[in-house]
C-alpha positions in Angstrom: 48.5 124.1 108.1 51.7 125.3 106.6 55.1 125.5 107.9 55.0 129.4 108.0 55.5 131.0 111.5 55.3 134.8 111.8 55.5 136.7 114.8 54.5 140.3 116.3 56.9 141.4 119.3 56.0 144.7 120.8 57.7 146.2 123.9 55.2 147.3 126.8 56.7 150.7 127.0 53.6 152.7 125.7 50.5 152.3 124.1 50.4 150.8 120.5 49.9 153.3 117.5 49.1 152.8 113.9 52.5 151.8 113.0 52.4 148.9 115.3 48.9 148.0 114.0 50.3 148.0 110.6 53.2 145.7 111.7 51.1 143.4 113.6 48.3 143.0 110.7 51.2 142.5 108.1 52.5 139.4 110.1 49.0 138.2 111.2 47.9 138.6 107.5 50.8 136.8 105.9 50.6 133.9 108.4 46.5 133.6 108.2 46.6 133.8 104.4 49.2 130.9 104.1 47.4 128.7 106.8 50.4 129.4 109.0 51.0 130.4 112.7 51.1 133.9 114.1 52.7 134.4 117.5 52.6 137.1 120.1 55.8 138.0 122.1 56.3 140.5 124.6 59.8 141.9 124.8 60.0 143.3 128.3 63.7 142.9 129.1 64.0 146.8 130.4 62.3 146.7 134.0 62.7 150.5 134.0 60.6 151.3 131.0 58.3 148.3 130.7 54.9 148.3 132.6 52.3 145.5 133.1 49.5 147.9 132.4 51.0 148.7 129.0 51.2 144.8 128.3 47.5 144.5 129.4 46.7 147.3 127.1 48.2 146.1 124.0 46.8 142.7 124.3 43.4 144.2 124.7 43.9 146.6 121.7 45.2 143.6 119.5 42.2 141.6 120.3 40.0 144.6 119.7 41.6 144.9 116.1 40.5 141.5 115.4 43.9 139.9 115.8 44.4 136.2 117.5 47.6 134.4 118.1 48.5 130.7 118.4 49.7 129.4 121.6 50.8 131.3 124.8 52.1 134.8 124.8 56.0 134.4 125.3 57.4 137.3 127.7 61.2 137.7 127.5 61.4 138.5 131.3 60.3 135.0 131.8 63.3 133.3 129.9 66.4 134.9 131.1 68.0 131.4 131.5 67.7 130.9 127.5 69.6 134.3 127.2 72.1 133.2 129.5 72.8 130.1 128.0 73.5 131.8 124.6 75.7 134.1 126.1 77.7 131.3 127.7 78.1 129.8 124.0 79.3 133.2 122.7 81.8 133.4 125.5 83.1 129.9 124.9 83.8 131.2 121.4 86.0 134.0 122.6 83.8 136.8 121.0 82.6 138.7 123.9 84.3 141.3 126.0 83.4 143.3 128.9 83.2 147.1 128.3 83.3 149.8 131.1 82.8 152.8 129.0 79.9 155.4 129.8 78.2 157.2 127.1 80.2 160.1 128.1 83.4 158.1 127.9 82.5 157.1 124.3 81.6 160.4 123.4 84.9 161.8 124.6 86.9 159.1 122.8 85.3 159.9 119.6 86.0 163.7 120.0 89.7 162.9 120.7 90.0 160.8 117.7 88.4 163.8 115.6 86.3 161.3 113.7 84.5 157.8 114.1 83.2 155.2 111.7 79.6 155.8 111.1 76.7 153.2 111.0 73.2 153.6 110.2 72.4 155.0 113.6 75.5 157.2 114.1 79.0 156.9 115.3 80.0 153.5 116.0 81.7 152.4 119.4 85.5 152.9 119.0 86.7 149.6 120.6 88.2 151.5 123.6 87.8 148.2 126.0 88.4 145.7 123.2 92.1 145.1 124.0 92.1 145.4 127.9 94.1 142.5 129.6 92.1 139.8 131.2 93.6 140.7 134.6 92.4 144.3 134.4 88.7 143.0 133.2 88.6 140.6 136.2 90.1 143.5 138.6 87.3 146.1 137.5 84.5 143.5 137.4 85.5 142.4 141.1 85.4 145.9 142.3 81.9 146.1 141.1 82.5 148.6 138.1 79.4 148.8 135.8 80.1 146.7 132.6 78.4 145.5 129.3 79.3 142.5 127.3 80.0 143.7 123.7 80.4 141.4 120.6 83.8 141.6 118.9 82.3 141.7 115.4 85.5 141.2 113.7 86.4 138.2 115.7 83.2 136.7 115.1 83.2 137.3 111.4 86.6 135.6 111.2 85.0 132.4 112.8 81.9 132.3 110.9 83.3 133.4 107.4 81.1 135.1 104.6 77.3 135.1 105.5 74.0 135.7 103.5 70.5 136.2 104.6 67.4 136.4 102.5 64.8 139.3 102.1 61.5 138.6 100.4 61.4 142.0 98.8 65.0 142.6 98.3 66.4 139.1 97.5 69.6 137.7 98.9 71.9 140.1 101.2 75.5 139.6 101.9 75.7 140.0 105.7 77.8 143.1 106.8 77.4 143.1 110.6 80.5 145.3 110.9 78.0 148.4 110.0 76.7 148.1 113.5 80.2 147.8 115.2 80.7 146.0 118.7 77.1 146.2 120.0 76.2 145.5 123.6 74.6 142.0 124.1 74.0 142.1 127.9 74.9 144.2 130.8 75.8 143.7 134.5 72.1 143.6 135.7 70.5 142.4 132.6 71.8 139.1 130.9 70.4 140.1 127.3 69.9 143.0 124.8 67.3 143.4 122.0 69.8 141.9 119.5 70.5 138.9 121.4 67.0 138.2 122.8 65.1 138.4 119.4 67.7 136.1 117.8 67.2 133.5 120.6 63.5 133.8 120.8 62.9 133.7 116.9 65.0 130.4 116.9 63.5 128.9 119.9 59.9 129.8 118.7 60.4 128.4 115.1 59.7 131.6 113.4 60.4 130.9 109.8 59.5 134.5 108.3 60.4 137.7 110.5 58.1 140.4 109.2 59.2 143.8 110.7 59.6 147.4 109.7 62.4 148.7 107.3 64.0 150.6 110.0 65.4 147.1 111.4 67.0 146.1 108.1 70.4 146.9 109.2 70.0 145.1 112.5 69.2 141.9 110.5 73.0 141.8 109.2 74.0 141.3 112.9 71.4 138.9 113.8 72.5 136.8 110.9 76.0 136.7 112.4 74.5 135.9 115.9 72.6 132.9 114.3 75.6 131.4 112.7 77.6 131.7 116.1 74.8 130.0 118.1 74.2 127.4 115.3 70.9 128.6 114.4 69.2 128.2 110.9 68.1 131.8 109.6 64.6 132.6 108.9 63.3 134.3 106.0 62.7 138.2 106.2 60.5 140.7 105.0 61.1 144.3 106.1 57.8 146.3 105.5 57.5 150.0 105.0 56.8 152.3 108.0 53.7 154.4 108.4 54.5 158.0 108.5 52.7 161.2 109.6 51.8 164.3 107.6 55.5 165.7 108.0 56.8 162.4 106.6 58.2 161.3 109.9 57.7 157.6 110.9 55.3 157.0 113.8 56.9 156.4 117.2 56.0 156.2 120.8 58.4 158.9 121.7 56.6 161.2 119.3 53.3 160.4 120.9 52.0 159.1 117.6 48.2 158.5 117.7 47.6 155.5 119.5 45.0 152.8 119.0 43.6 153.5 122.2 43.0 157.2 121.5 41.2 156.2 118.2 38.9 153.8 120.1 38.2 156.6 122.5 37.1 158.7 119.5 34.6 156.1 118.5 36.7 154.6 115.7 35.7 150.9 114.8 38.1 148.2 114.3 37.4 148.1 110.6 38.3 151.9 110.4 41.6 151.5 112.3 42.6 148.7 110.1 42.3 150.7 107.0 44.0 153.5 108.6 46.9 151.1 109.3 46.8 150.0 105.7 44.7 146.9 105.9 41.0 147.8 104.4 
């Protein structure tokens, strides 16, 4: 067995579609062809959207498709202490600050400024709460105001210095995490976010090659910064292309993309679905 470890990490917020099948098959095929290990992780940190029945169904769909995985399934909701420990490390470095802004507050601040730096997903957080005094921060937290913990990206970059990460398709990349701005890493009632939990879990699970969609290419710049702050060795990456519908739009749950479950109900075989997902 080689040292290669890949993973598939869906969120149980709906049924898997062909895009998920492509991503899962990509990671599984890469691992199995190299006599490596393939892991399944359930990213269920959002209790308002994640459902046990979706988790049950996605595991059933993956098994029906012919995929298997090594070791037990890791559910992020079972490991909040791991994320709290990572947050404590980041807080000790002085690179986090509480943010009390609502989405409406942020939109109003951007409108007042007349313009705002943009990242790959739109306008960046304008840094409204970055310079609030410790006294004001403590007072607002004590009175129960909702808050989120944001990463001070500029302060973090000053600590780490220049960073690089490796994409197997595009080669070495200079990390530019400022593209995403001061992202949220945790909230008052949830001690993690996607960016934090995926970074911590990939490290703890020993993932050596992260295979995921090209839509997450820019997020990897931020994850490389978090790895450096937390003292993690970075994995390799491969950002594969996305499956798209006839209109050229990428498949997504919110668009009600055709699900594996509906294809099964139509009588499609696992081999047919694998072919539709690009793995004949």
